[in-house]
Structure formats: C-alpha cells, structure tokens
C-alpha positions as CSV (number, residue, x, y, z in Angstrom):
1,M,0.0,0.0,0.0
2,R,1.3,3.4,-1.0
3,L,2.3,5.8,1.8
4,V,1.0,8.8,-0.1
5,M,-1.9,8.5,-2.5
6,N,-0.8,10.2,-5.8
7,E,-3.1,8.7,-8.4
8,P,-5.8,11.2,-9.3
9,A,-9.4,10.1,-8.8
10,E,-10.2,11.1,-12.4
11,R,-7.7,8.7,-14.0
12,T,-8.9,5.5,-12.4
13,D,-11.2,3.1,-14.4
14,R,-12.9,1.7,-11.3
15,P,-14.1,3.1,-7.9
16,Y,-11.3,4.1,-5.6
17,P,-11.0,1.1,-3.2
18,R,-10.2,3.2,-0.1
19,R,-13.0,5.8,-0.7
20,W,-14.7,5.1,2.6
21,W,-11.5,5.7,4.5
22,A,-11.1,8.9,2.5
23,L,-14.6,9.9,3.5
24,L,-13.6,9.5,7.1
25,V,-10.8,12.1,6.6
26,L,-13.2,14.5,4.8
27,C,-15.8,14.1,7.7
28,L,-13.0,14.7,10.3
29,S,-12.1,17.9,8.4
30,L,-15.7,19.0,8.4
31,L,-16.1,18.1,12.1
32,I,-13.6,20.6,13.3
33,I,-14.7,23.6,11.2
34,V,-18.4,23.2,12.4
35,M,-17.3,22.5,16.0
36,A,-15.2,25.7,16.0
37,N,-18.5,27.7,16.0
38,T,-20.7,25.6,18.3
39,A,-17.9,25.1,20.9
40,L,-17.6,28.8,21.3
41,T,-21.2,29.1,22.6
42,V,-20.2,27.4,25.9
43,A,-16.7,28.9,26.1
44,A,-18.1,32.5,25.6
45,P,-18.9,33.2,29.3
46,A,-15.4,32.3,30.5
47,M,-13.8,34.2,27.6
48,T,-16.0,37.3,28.4
49,E,-15.0,37.3,32.0
50,D,-11.3,36.7,31.4
51,L,-10.9,39.3,28.6
52,G,-13.5,41.8,29.8
53,L,-15.4,41.5,26.5
54,T,-18.3,43.9,25.8
55,S,-21.4,42.5,24.1
56,A,-20.1,44.0,20.8
57,D,-16.7,42.3,21.3
58,L,-18.3,38.9,21.9
59,Q,-20.5,39.3,18.9
60,W,-17.5,39.8,16.7
61,V,-15.5,37.1,18.3
62,I,-18.3,34.7,17.2
63,D,-18.8,36.3,13.8
64,G,-15.2,37.2,12.9
65,Y,-15.1,33.5,11.8
66,T,-18.3,33.8,9.7
67,V,-17.5,36.8,7.4
68,P,-14.3,35.3,5.7
69,Y,-15.8,31.8,5.8
70,A,-18.9,32.7,3.8
71,A,-17.3,35.4,1.6
72,L,-14.3,33.3,0.3
73,M,-15.9,29.9,-0.3
74,L,-17.1,30.5,-3.9
75,L,-13.8,31.8,-5.2
76,L,-11.6,29.3,-3.2
77,G,-13.8,26.5,-4.4
78,A,-13.2,27.4,-8.0
79,I,-9.4,27.7,-7.4
80,G,-9.5,24.3,-5.8
81,D,-11.3,22.9,-8.9
82,K,-8.6,24.2,-11.2
83,Y,-5.4,23.5,-9.4
84,S,-6.0,20.9,-6.7
85,R,-9.0,20.0,-4.5
86,R,-6.8,18.0,-2.1
87,G,-4.3,20.9,-2.1
88,A,-7.1,23.3,-1.1
89,L,-8.0,20.9,1.7
90,V,-4.4,20.6,2.9
91,L,-3.8,24.3,2.8
92,G,-7.1,25.0,4.6
93,L,-6.2,22.6,7.4
94,V,-2.8,24.3,7.8
95,V,-4.3,27.8,7.9
96,F,-7.1,26.6,10.3
97,A,-4.6,25.0,12.7
98,G,-2.4,28.1,12.6
99,G,-5.4,30.3,13.4
100,S,-6.3,27.9,16.3
101,V,-2.8,28.3,17.8
102,F,-3.1,32.1,17.3
103,G,-6.4,31.9,19.2
104,Y,-4.9,29.8,22.0
105,L,-2.2,32.5,22.5
106,A,-4.6,35.5,22.2
107,D,-4.9,37.8,25.2
108,S,-7.3,40.5,23.9
109,S,-10.5,40.8,22.0
110,T,-8.6,42.1,19.0
111,T,-6.3,39.1,18.8
112,V,-9.1,36.6,19.4
113,I,-11.2,38.2,16.6
114,A,-8.2,38.1,14.3
115,A,-7.5,34.5,15.1
116,R,-11.1,33.6,14.4
117,A,-10.9,35.4,11.0
118,V,-7.8,33.3,10.1
119,M,-9.7,30.2,11.1
120,G,-12.6,31.3,8.9
121,A,-10.3,31.7,5.9
122,G,-9.0,28.2,6.5
123,A,-12.6,26.8,6.8
124,A,-13.5,28.5,3.5
125,M,-10.9,26.3,1.8
126,I,-11.8,23.1,3.7
127,M,-15.6,23.2,3.4
128,P,-16.0,23.1,-0.4
129,A,-13.0,20.9,-0.8
130,T,-14.7,18.2,1.4
131,L,-17.8,18.0,-0.8
132,S,-15.9,18.3,-4.1
133,L,-13.5,15.5,-3.1
134,L,-16.4,13.4,-2.0
135,A,-18.2,13.8,-5.3
136,A,-15.0,13.2,-7.3
137,T,-14.0,10.1,-5.3
138,F,-17.4,8.3,-5.1
139,P,-19.3,6.8,-8.0
140,R,-22.7,8.4,-8.6
141,A,-24.5,5.3,-7.2
142,E,-22.8,5.7,-3.8
143,R,-22.6,9.5,-3.7
144,A,-26.0,10.0,-1.9
145,K,-24.9,7.5,0.8
146,A,-21.6,9.3,1.3
147,I,-23.3,12.7,1.4
148,T,-25.7,11.3,4.0
149,L,-22.7,10.5,6.3
150,W,-21.2,13.9,5.5
151,T,-24.5,15.5,6.6
152,A,-24.7,13.4,9.7
153,T,-21.2,14.5,10.7
154,A,-22.3,18.2,10.4
155,G,-25.2,17.4,12.7
156,L,-22.9,15.6,15.1
157,A,-20.5,18.6,15.2
158,I,-23.4,20.9,16.1
159,A,-24.0,19.0,19.3
160,A,-20.4,17.7,19.9
161,G,-18.9,21.3,20.0
162,P,-20.5,22.2,23.3
163,L,-19.7,18.7,24.7
164,V,-16.0,18.9,23.9
165,A,-15.7,22.5,25.0
166,G,-17.6,21.7,28.3
167,A,-15.2,18.8,29.0
168,L,-12.2,21.0,28.4
169,L,-13.5,23.9,30.6
170,E,-13.8,21.6,33.5
171,D,-10.1,21.7,34.1
172,H,-8.7,24.2,31.5
173,G,-9.3,27.8,30.4
174,W,-11.3,28.9,27.4
175,S,-8.2,29.0,25.2
176,S,-8.1,25.2,25.3
177,T,-11.1,25.1,23.0
178,F,-8.9,26.6,20.3
179,L,-5.9,24.3,20.9
180,I,-8.0,21.1,20.6
181,N,-8.4,21.8,16.9
182,V,-4.7,21.4,16.3
183,P,-4.2,17.6,16.8
184,V,-7.4,16.9,14.9
185,A,-6.3,19.1,12.0
186,V,-2.9,17.3,12.0
187,L,-4.6,13.9,11.9
188,A,-6.8,15.0,9.0
189,L,-3.7,16.5,7.3
190,V,-1.9,13.2,7.4
191,G,-5.0,11.3,6.3
192,S,-5.4,13.6,3.4
193,F,-2.1,12.5,1.9
194,V,-2.4,8.8,2.8
195,L,-6.1,8.2,2.0
196,V,-7.5,11.0,-0.1
197,P,-6.7,10.9,-3.9
198,P,-5.7,14.1,-5.5
199,S,-8.4,15.6,-7.8
200,K,-8.8,18.6,-10.1
201,A,-11.0,19.6,-13.0
202,A,-9.9,18.3,-16.4
203,D,-11.1,21.4,-18.3
204,R,-11.7,24.2,-15.8
205,G,-10.2,26.9,-18.0
206,R,-9.3,30.3,-16.8
207,I,-10.9,31.3,-13.5
208,D,-13.3,34.2,-13.5
209,Y,-11.5,36.3,-11.0
210,G,-13.7,39.3,-11.7
211,G,-16.8,37.3,-10.7
212,G,-14.8,35.9,-7.8
213,L,-13.9,39.4,-6.5
214,L,-17.5,40.5,-6.8
215,S,-18.8,37.4,-4.9
216,V,-16.4,38.2,-2.1
217,V,-17.5,41.8,-1.9
218,W,-21.3,41.2,-1.9
219,I,-21.3,38.2,0.4
220,A,-18.9,39.8,2.9
221,A,-21.1,43.0,2.9
222,L,-24.3,41.0,3.3
223,V,-22.9,38.9,6.2
224,Y,-21.6,42.1,7.8
225,M,-25.0,43.8,7.4
226,I,-26.7,40.7,8.9
227,I,-24.4,40.9,11.9
228,E,-24.2,44.6,12.4
229,G,-27.8,45.8,11.8
230,P,-29.9,43.6,14.1
231,H,-27.4,43.6,16.9
232,F,-26.0,47.2,16.9
233,G,-28.6,49.2,15.1
234,W,-29.0,50.4,11.5
235,G,-26.4,53.1,11.6
236,V,-24.0,54.3,8.9
237,E,-21.9,51.1,8.9
238,A,-24.9,48.7,8.6
239,T,-26.7,50.8,6.0
240,A,-23.5,51.2,3.9
241,A,-23.0,47.4,4.1
242,A,-26.6,46.9,2.9
243,V,-26.0,49.2,-0.1
244,V,-22.7,47.5,-1.0
245,A,-24.3,44.1,-0.7
246,G,-27.2,45.0,-3.0
247,A,-25.0,46.8,-5.6
248,G,-22.4,44.0,-5.4
249,L,-25.0,41.3,-6.0
250,V,-26.5,43.1,-9.0
251,A,-23.0,43.6,-10.4
252,F,-22.1,39.9,-9.8
253,V,-25.2,38.6,-11.5
254,L,-24.8,40.9,-14.6
255,W,-21.1,40.0,-14.8
256,E,-21.8,36.3,-14.6
257,L,-24.6,36.4,-17.2
258,R,-22.2,38.0,-19.7
259,H,-19.0,36.1,-18.9
260,P,-18.2,33.2,-21.3
261,R,-16.9,31.0,-18.5
262,P,-18.5,32.4,-15.3
263,L,-17.4,31.5,-11.8
264,L,-21.0,30.5,-11.1
265,D,-23.7,30.1,-13.8
266,V,-26.5,32.0,-12.1
267,R,-29.0,30.7,-14.6
268,R,-29.0,27.5,-12.5
269,F,-31.2,29.4,-10.0
270,T,-34.0,29.5,-12.5
271,H,-34.4,25.8,-12.2
272,R,-36.9,24.7,-9.5
273,G,-34.9,21.8,-8.0
274,F,-31.7,23.8,-7.6
275,A,-33.4,27.0,-6.3
276,G,-35.6,25.0,-3.9
277,S,-32.7,22.9,-2.6
278,N,-30.6,26.0,-1.8
279,L,-33.6,27.8,-0.2
280,A,-34.3,24.7,1.9
281,V,-30.7,24.6,3.2
282,A,-30.7,28.3,4.0
283,L,-34.1,28.3,5.7
284,F,-33.4,25.2,7.7
285,F,-30.1,26.4,9.1
286,L,-31.7,29.8,9.9
287,A,-34.0,27.8,12.2
288,V,-31.3,25.4,13.5
289,F,-28.6,28.0,14.3
290,G,-31.1,30.4,15.7
291,A,-32.6,27.8,18.0
292,F,-29.2,26.5,19.0
293,Y,-28.1,30.1,19.9
294,Y,-30.9,30.5,22.5
295,L,-31.2,26.9,23.7
296,T,-27.6,26.8,24.9
297,Q,-28.1,30.0,26.8
298,H,-31.3,28.7,28.4
299,L,-29.6,25.5,29.5
300,Q,-26.6,27.4,31.0
301,F,-28.2,30.5,32.5
302,V,-31.8,29.7,33.3
303,L,-31.5,26.0,34.2
304,G,-28.0,26.5,35.7
305,Y,-26.0,23.7,33.8
306,D,-22.3,24.1,33.5
307,A,-20.6,23.9,30.1
308,L,-20.1,20.1,30.2
309,D,-23.6,19.4,31.3
310,T,-24.9,21.6,28.6
311,G,-23.0,19.7,26.0
312,L,-24.2,16.4,27.3
313,R,-27.8,17.6,27.1
314,M,-27.5,18.4,23.5
315,L,-26.6,14.8,22.6
316,P,-30.2,13.8,21.8
317,L,-29.9,16.2,18.8
318,A,-26.8,14.5,17.5
319,G,-28.2,11.0,17.8
320,A,-31.4,12.0,16.1
321,V,-29.4,13.5,13.2
322,F,-27.9,10.0,12.5
323,V,-31.4,8.4,12.6
324,G,-32.8,11.0,10.3
325,A,-29.9,10.6,7.9
326,A,-30.5,6.8,7.8
327,L,-34.2,7.3,7.1
328,T,-33.2,9.6,4.2
329,G,-31.4,6.7,2.5
330,F,-34.5,4.6,2.8
331,L,-37.2,7.2,1.9
332,T,-35.7,9.3,-0.8
333,P,-35.3,6.6,-3.5
334,R,-39.0,5.6,-2.8
335,V,-40.9,8.8,-2.4
336,G,-38.5,11.4,-4.0
337,M,-36.5,14.2,-2.4
338,K,-39.5,16.6,-2.5
339,W,-41.4,14.7,0.1
340,T,-38.3,13.8,2.2
341,V,-37.1,17.4,2.3
342,T,-40.7,18.7,3.0
343,A,-41.1,16.2,5.8
344,G,-37.8,17.4,7.4
345,M,-38.9,21.0,7.2
346,V,-42.3,20.3,8.6
347,G,-40.5,18.5,11.5
348,G,-38.2,21.5,12.0
349,T,-41.3,23.7,12.2
350,A,-42.9,21.4,14.7
351,A,-39.7,21.4,16.8
352,L,-39.8,25.2,17.0
353,A,-43.6,25.1,17.7
354,L,-42.9,22.8,20.7
355,L,-40.5,25.4,22.1
356,T,-43.3,27.9,22.2
357,Q,-44.5,26.1,25.3
358,V,-41.3,27.0,27.3
359,D,-42.0,29.0,30.5
360,A,-40.4,29.7,33.8
361,G,-41.3,26.3,35.1
362,S,-39.8,24.3,32.2
363,S,-37.2,21.7,33.0
364,Y,-34.7,20.0,30.7
365,G,-37.3,17.2,30.1
366,D,-39.4,19.8,28.2
367,F,-36.5,20.3,25.7
368,V,-35.8,16.7,24.9
369,A,-38.7,16.2,22.4
370,P,-37.9,19.4,20.4
371,L,-34.2,18.5,20.3
372,V,-35.0,15.0,19.0
373,V,-37.5,16.2,16.4
374,L,-35.0,18.9,15.3
375,G,-32.2,16.4,14.9
376,L,-34.4,14.0,12.9
377,S,-35.4,16.9,10.7
378,I,-31.8,17.9,10.0
379,G,-31.0,14.4,8.9
380,L,-34.1,14.2,6.7
381,A,-33.8,17.5,4.9
382,L,-30.1,18.3,4.5
383,S,-28.8,15.2,2.7
384,P,-31.2,15.2,-0.3
385,C,-30.7,18.9,-0.8
386,T,-26.9,18.7,-0.7
387,D,-27.0,15.7,-3.2
388,A,-29.3,17.7,-5.5
389,I,-27.1,20.8,-5.4
390,M,-23.9,18.8,-6.1
391,G,-25.6,16.9,-8.8
392,A,-26.4,20.1,-10.6
393,F,-22.7,20.8,-11.3
394,P,-20.4,19.0,-13.8
395,E,-17.1,17.5,-12.8
396,S,-15.2,20.6,-13.6
397,E,-17.2,22.7,-11.0
398,L,-17.5,20.4,-8.1
399,G,-15.7,22.8,-5.8
400,V,-18.0,25.6,-6.9
401,G,-21.0,23.3,-6.2
402,G,-19.8,22.5,-2.7
403,A,-19.2,26.3,-2.1
404,V,-22.8,27.1,-3.3
405,N,-24.2,24.5,-0.8
406,D,-22.0,25.7,2.0
407,T,-22.6,29.4,1.3
408,S,-26.4,28.7,1.5
409,L,-25.8,26.9,4.8
410,E,-23.6,29.7,6.2
411,L,-25.9,32.6,5.1
412,G,-28.9,30.8,6.6
413,G,-27.0,30.2,9.9
414,S,-25.9,33.9,10.0
415,L,-29.5,35.0,9.3
416,G,-30.8,32.7,12.0
417,I,-28.5,34.1,14.7
418,A,-29.0,37.6,13.6
419,I,-32.8,37.6,13.2
420,L,-33.8,35.2,15.9
421,G,-31.1,36.5,18.2
422,S,-32.2,40.1,17.7
423,L,-35.9,39.1,18.3
424,L,-34.8,37.2,21.5
425,A,-32.9,40.2,22.8
426,T,-35.8,42.6,22.1
427,S,-38.4,40.2,23.6
428,Y,-36.2,39.5,26.7
429,S,-35.7,43.2,27.3
430,G,-39.4,44.0,27.1
431,H,-40.4,41.2,29.3
432,L,-37.8,42.1,31.9
433,S,-38.9,45.7,32.0
434,D,-42.5,44.6,32.6
435,A,-41.5,42.0,35.2
436,T,-39.5,44.5,37.3
437,A,-42.0,47.4,37.1
438,G,-42.5,48.9,40.5
439,S,-39.4,47.1,42.0
440,K,-37.5,50.3,42.6
441,L,-34.6,48.8,40.7
442,P,-32.2,51.6,39.6
443,A,-32.5,52.5,35.9
444,S,-28.8,51.8,35.3
445,S,-29.1,48.3,36.8
446,L,-32.2,47.6,34.7
447,S,-30.4,48.7,31.6
448,T,-27.5,46.5,32.4
449,A,-29.8,43.5,33.1
450,Q,-31.6,44.0,29.8
451,D,-28.4,43.6,27.8
452,S,-28.4,39.8,28.1
453,V,-29.6,37.0,30.3
454,G,-26.1,36.6,31.6
455,A,-26.0,40.3,32.6
456,G,-29.4,39.9,34.2
457,Y,-28.2,37.2,36.5
458,A,-25.1,39.2,37.2
459,V,-27.2,42.1,38.4
460,A,-29.2,39.7,40.6
461,Q,-26.0,38.3,42.0
462,G,-24.6,41.7,42.7
463,I,-27.8,42.6,44.7
464,G,-27.4,39.3,46.6
465,D,-23.7,40.0,47.3
466,K,-24.7,43.4,48.8
467,A,-27.3,41.7,51.0
468,R,-24.7,39.3,52.3
469,Q,-22.3,42.2,53.0
470,L,-24.9,44.0,55.1
471,A,-25.8,40.8,57.0
472,E,-22.1,40.4,57.9
473,Q,-21.9,44.0,59.0
474,A,-25.0,43.4,61.2
475,A,-23.4,40.4,62.8
476,H,-20.3,42.4,63.8
477,T,-22.2,45.6,64.9
478,S,-22.5,46.1,68.7
479,D,-25.3,48.7,68.4
480,P,-28.6,46.6,68.5
481,Q,-30.6,49.2,66.6
482,Q,-28.0,49.6,63.8
483,A,-27.7,45.9,63.6
484,E,-31.5,45.5,63.2
485,R,-31.5,48.2,60.5
486,L,-28.7,46.4,58.7
487,R,-30.5,43.0,58.9
488,A,-33.7,44.6,57.6
489,Q,-31.9,46.1,54.7
490,A,-30.1,42.8,54.0
491,G,-33.4,40.9,54.1
492,Q,-35.0,43.4,51.7
493,L,-32.0,43.2,49.3
494,G,-32.0,39.4,49.6
495,G,-35.6,39.3,48.6
496,G,-35.0,41.7,45.8
497,A,-32.1,39.5,44.5
498,R,-34.4,36.5,44.4
499,Q,-37.1,38.4,42.7
500,M,-34.6,39.8,40.2
501,A,-33.3,36.3,39.4
502,D,-36.9,35.0,39.0
503,A,-37.7,37.9,36.7
504,V,-34.7,37.3,34.5
505,G,-35.4,33.6,34.2
506,S,-39.1,34.0,33.5
507,S,-38.4,36.9,31.0
508,F,-35.8,34.8,29.1
509,S,-38.1,31.8,29.0
510,D,-40.9,34.0,27.7
511,A,-38.5,35.4,25.1
512,V,-37.5,31.9,24.0
513,A,-41.2,31.0,23.5
514,H,-41.9,34.2,21.6
515,T,-38.8,33.8,19.4
516,S,-39.6,30.2,18.7
517,L,-43.0,31.2,17.5
518,I,-41.5,33.6,15.0
519,G,-39.0,31.0,13.9
520,A,-41.8,28.5,13.4
521,V,-43.7,30.9,11.2
522,I,-40.7,31.7,9.1
523,L,-39.8,28.1,8.6
524,G,-43.4,27.1,8.1
525,V,-43.9,29.7,5.3
526,G,-40.5,28.6,3.8
527,T,-41.7,25.0,3.9
528,V,-44.6,25.8,1.7
529,V,-42.4,27.7,-0.8
530,V,-39.8,24.9,-1.0
531,A,-42.6,22.3,-1.5
532,L,-43.9,24.3,-4.4
533,L,-40.4,24.7,-5.9
534,L,-39.1,21.2,-5.6
535,P,-40.1,19.0,-8.5
536,G,-41.8,15.6,-8.0
537,K,-40.0,12.3,-8.1
538,E,-40.2,11.8,-11.9
539,K,-39.2,15.4,-12.7
540,T,-36.3,15.3,-10.3
541,A,-34.5,12.8,-12.4
542,E,-35.4,14.4,-15.7
543,E,-35.2,18.2,-15.0
544,P,-32.1,19.7,-16.7
545,V,-30.0,22.0,-14.6
546,G,-28.0,23.4,-17.4
547,E,-26.1,22.2,-20.4
548,E,-22.9,21.6,-18.5
549,S,-24.7,19.1,-16.2
550,R,-25.0,16.8,-19.2
551,E,-21.2,16.3,-19.5
552,P,-20.2,12.7,-19.0
553,E,-18.9,11.8,-15.6
554,P,-15.2,11.1,-15.1
555,A,-14.1,7.5,-15.2
556,G,-13.4,7.5,-11.5
557,A,-17.0,8.4,-10.8
558,R,-18.6,5.5,-12.7
C-alpha cells in the first residue's frame, strides 16, 4: 500500500478502493470547522469574564469567523477545482490549525477576533473541498450515501462542539477550545495525503477572478450587514454594508450572465430543483442555528447547567441526526427528495412550535422532544438537498458546487443568529422591563440587566452580594438598633435579588417561547415555498439544470 496517494481520482477506471476511509478524513475535516463555531457558545462566558469583552466584542469574536468563511468559499472552491482540491483541503487545514494556535495565545478581544478570522479563511478552503473531493471520489450510485454520512457529521458537530468544550472547561481555560483543533487538523492532514486521492478539473479553463472578487464583496457585505444591523442598530456602517451588498449582488449577476466561463452560472437558480434545494438549506439552518443560539443560553443560565452538562444535554440532537440521515437513505429513493425534504422542514417547524411552550417552570425534560425532532429533521432535509445541489454541477465545477451549498448553509445560519437573536434580545428586554416594574430597581441596573440573560443574572448576584455584606456587618455591629436596620436592609435586598433572578429567568423563558413562534412561522412559510419549488420524483430525475450538467462523468465516478 502506498504511503502517499498520488493517483488522481479522475484517472482510475474503477471506484477508488479506499474511498470510505477517504470519507472519514473528509468528515473529520468537516467536524472541526463546524465545532469551531458551536464550541464557542459554551466557552463564551469564560472568555468574556477573562478578557473583559463587551457584548459587541463577543458578537465579533463569534462572527469574525463567519465573514471570511462565507465570503471566500465560492472563489476558493473554483481555485481548488482548477489547481487541486486536495491541495485546497491541505492548505485549509494548515491555515485553520495556525489560526487555532493564534487563538490559544490570544490575550485581547482584537487578537481573538483576528484568530477567528484566520480560522474562517481556512474553513473557506476546507468546506467546499470536502464536498468536491467526496463527489470526485465516489461513483454516482454511492454518492448519496456518502453525502448522508457527511451531513450526519455536520449534525454531530453541532452537538459535539459544546460537549467537547464543556469537558475542556472543567479543568482548563477557554483557550483550550482553540488548541483542541490542532491535533485533529494534523490527523486530518496526514490522512489527506495517505487516504484522499488528488483531484482537479480536467477542463476548468481560466478562473473568472472578476466574478470571484464581486462574490467576495457582496457576500462579505451581506454577512456584515446581517451581523451589524440587528445587533447594533442600523447606523451608517450597517446601512453602507446593505448598499454595498445590494449593488455587489446586482453587479455579480450581470457579470456572470455576460462572462463566457462564469465562476457560477447564475441561470441555475431559475431551475426549481436547484433553487428549492438552496432555499431549503438556508431556511433550515436559519432555524437550527437560531434555536441553538438561545437553547444553549437557556440551559446554561436559566437551568444552571455548566458547560459540560450543557454539551451532554445536546446529545439527543446528534443521535437524532444520524437516525434522520439513515431514514433519508430509505425514503428518498422511494418517495423522492421533495417529500423527504418537505417532511424534514415540517419536522423542524414542529420542533420550534414545541419550544413555544417553554416557560419559567420548564425543565430539561421539556427540551428533549424538540431536540430529537429537530435532529431527525436535519437528517431528513439536508442530505437530499446537498445531493441535488452537487448533482447540478459538472465534474469541472464540483468545488463551486460545494461552495454554493455551504454558502447557503452559512448565510442561513448567520441570518438565524441575527434575526432570531435580535428578536430574542428585544423580547427579553421588554419582558424584563414589565417583570421589574415597581421594583425600585435603579434604571442603570435595569439597563445592564436588559443587555443579556447573563448580565441579568449578574445584576441579581450583585444585589445578593450586597445583601450578604450587610448581613455580615450586622453580625459584627455592637449597636442593636443599627444591627437591626442592617439586617432589615439585608433581608430586603436578599428578597430583591431572588425576585430579580426569578424575573430574569421568566423573562428569558418567555422570550424563548416568543422567538420560537416567529421562527416556526418563518420556517413554516418557507416549507410551503420549498414544497412548491421542488419537482416531484419523476421530474427530479429528468429536469435539466444546465447544459454543463450533461457532461459525462469522469471515469473514476462511474
């Protein structure tokens, strides 16, 4: 057996014998780039306390990864197609590992954000490379099964991130959540050379760098607008980003329509199956990432679980993803992707609808059913959509196909956190204001508590600390009357601290229920649109996606 695999996938006349081991490497690469986002949700409180992050700092620590990740995928996917898909994967792993080391050593908000941006650039190389190498390595008859496992890995990573981060935070600082990426990236790097065959397009031609630059501009501006506007207000920066995103998108479409070899043939979006699949991916991850954003906060702050316990309690989601993915392999060939995807989106809508029942008395048991239903729905909906999107591209554009799928996923996730996160914050602030009316809480303290659920509990803890200080003073005061006054003040403050904590918990629970209702409405309407767009079983197989899709498959994909 060769130590390094050098025979290109396109030149073999039979399926690559170690393709399932190669898939393991691709899934491992996918695992760490998805976990890099979800792990941060449980590491954020420790990072905020250690570095003194403001809410704006924390938002950009999270989203500093997202902007380069989403903006660069399309261009880097095309470059990988032309020069080397495995090379793109390898370089991406190196950059990602380097950014992780940088994050481990970071000691300020600026350096952490910069490290996250470097990791995002690495992820932009890795993500489309995993799908393009999968499609190039597996014969068409096995590709759907391979994509199902790829999808299940993404679902596993969503739940595994908090679990791994929680385990590390038991004995280590938040920076360990960065360093854990390094050995995994090194393992994937070695596996890439030993198990993954090199691959590149046979006739990619010159890269449309003009279209690539426009794609970077409009996607980066769009993601920046999605992050900045809902969270920090529609000031000059967010408005300017919206204008740049709109103008950039129009310029990109016009450029691609006129270019003889466009980076992305935008005419594909006029075909129902392709447009419906991308819309389904975006809408579904809008719901998933939005729900994940507030569920982890509810488990940590309201129910009081630590980071590890929070990760453990997200495991039903990961297990259900695998079950849903397995069902996809059984159902899709029999009923068609339209019904499988629609069933998954209906399930996702139902999961959000179940979360509308959350209130101040809800326990973890009330979250199990929504998590399981959501996990099943991810498995059902994502695999057929990804398979349909990749099937719309010829061999010469597999990296671009993977980038289109992943950009839809990332834009949906960013929108979910921005839209549902903004609604959550507004709803929580309003409910807390109502719950504390007449409590004589200073306006400055109320304003601080309204910033986030974590800040709310910090205010309550501060009041409780003051009560304990007064009680200690009373115990050491020799004057009985003064001691009595201090005890009375301590009792009053102690009661106020409990009331404040109860108000924060009930307000956040009500906000989760309200936000889930809006999310369910968005996903429900989207489900109807997707169901109308996706063709039936017979049309799915026959509907052309463009002339290029009729090119014969490479020998290695037969």
